[in-house]
N, C-alpha and C positions, 0 to 999 in steps of 0.2 A: 326152534323150528325152523326149519327155512322155507318158507311158503313161495314159489313161483304161477306167473301169471302171462298172460299177453300171450299166448301160443294162437292158432288158426291156422286157417287158410288161406295161400296171396297164388297172386298168377306170378312165372318167371318174371324178375327183371322188379317185383313189384319190391314194399319193406313191408315189417314187423321191428314190432318194441315187447321182446321179455322182461320183465322184475321177476327178480328174488327180492322177497321181507322177509330180514329175522324178528320172528319173535322170542324176544329173549336172550336172544344171545348182542353180544354192545361190537357190533360190525368194526370196530375202527379197532382193533386186536386182530383183525382177519383177515386173513384173506382168503378174498371169496373167485369161486374159478366160476364158466357156464363148460361146461361135459356137452357131447350131443349124440346119440345111441341109434345107432338102425337098429330092426330085425338079424337077428346070427350075428353081428360085429358086434367089438372091444367099443368101450366109448372111446371118445375122443376129446381129445379138450378144444374149447374154443379163442379162451382171453379169458385174464384172470387181472386183477384188480385189488392195488394193495387199499384197505378202505381209509386208512389215517393219511395218507399222502396220494392219493389218488393216483400212484403208479398202475402204470396198466401194458398189458402183456400180447400179444395174440400169436393166436401154431396162420401158416401160410399158405391157414385155412378164411382165414379172419379177416388177416391184412387188406387193411385199401377198401374193404365196403363193411367192417362190422365197427363198433365200436362199443367197448364196456362203460359205464361210470358210474355213480356213487350220490346217495342223497345223503350225507351222514345224521343229519337233524329223523332223517324218516326209516330211518336204516334198510336204504333199502341199494339192492343194483339192479344197473338197466344193462340187458345188448342192445340197439339200435342195429340193424341191418339192411342194408341196403343189395341192390345187385341181386335178388338173389334168387339161387339156382336149384331146378327140383332134387341136385345132387345132399344139396341144405337139406330134404325134408328128413325129421327123424325126432324123435323124444330127447329135450332140452334140459339137463336137468343142472342147477345151481348147488355149490358145492364152498364151504367155507371150515376154516381149520386155522388155527392161531402160528399166524405170521412166522412168531420167533420159532415156531417149532417144525417148521418146515424151512430146506436151504431154497432157491429159486430153481435150479434144480430136475426139480418137486414139481412144479407146481401143476401143469400137465399130465400130471399119472397121479389117478385117480384111488389108488389103494392109499396115498395120504391123508386122507382129506378126511374128517369123521363129524361134520355134519350133508343133511341133505336134506334134499326140498324131493315130489312125489313127482316132478318133471311135466312140464308143460307139452302138448306134441307142434310142430308145427311143418307144416304141410304145402308144398310150395311143383304148384301143378295148374295147366292149363285149363 
């Protein structure tokens, strides 16, 4: 299973780091992706990382502000979020899928992921 943590309330312009720990999953063989969801809207991709080599991918909403990283030994993926905006407010989910079973053009399509965390709320507000 995947377990997220680190969400919370932060002021606009602030920073927050969320974590995703894989329990019983060797993340080395997986793509791990952060998605987010606002009530009433579909899941949207944020950032992805291939754990075995650390290759990182970002959607336009995250480029230049968010950084994804991983600790292979701790089976953990992090999302460092800087310069946060109110529109970043959402429930953030991490998802994982075997890397060899997904193509790069599918990285930000939530339907292709087999493992999901429970989500962590990030609220950006003054």
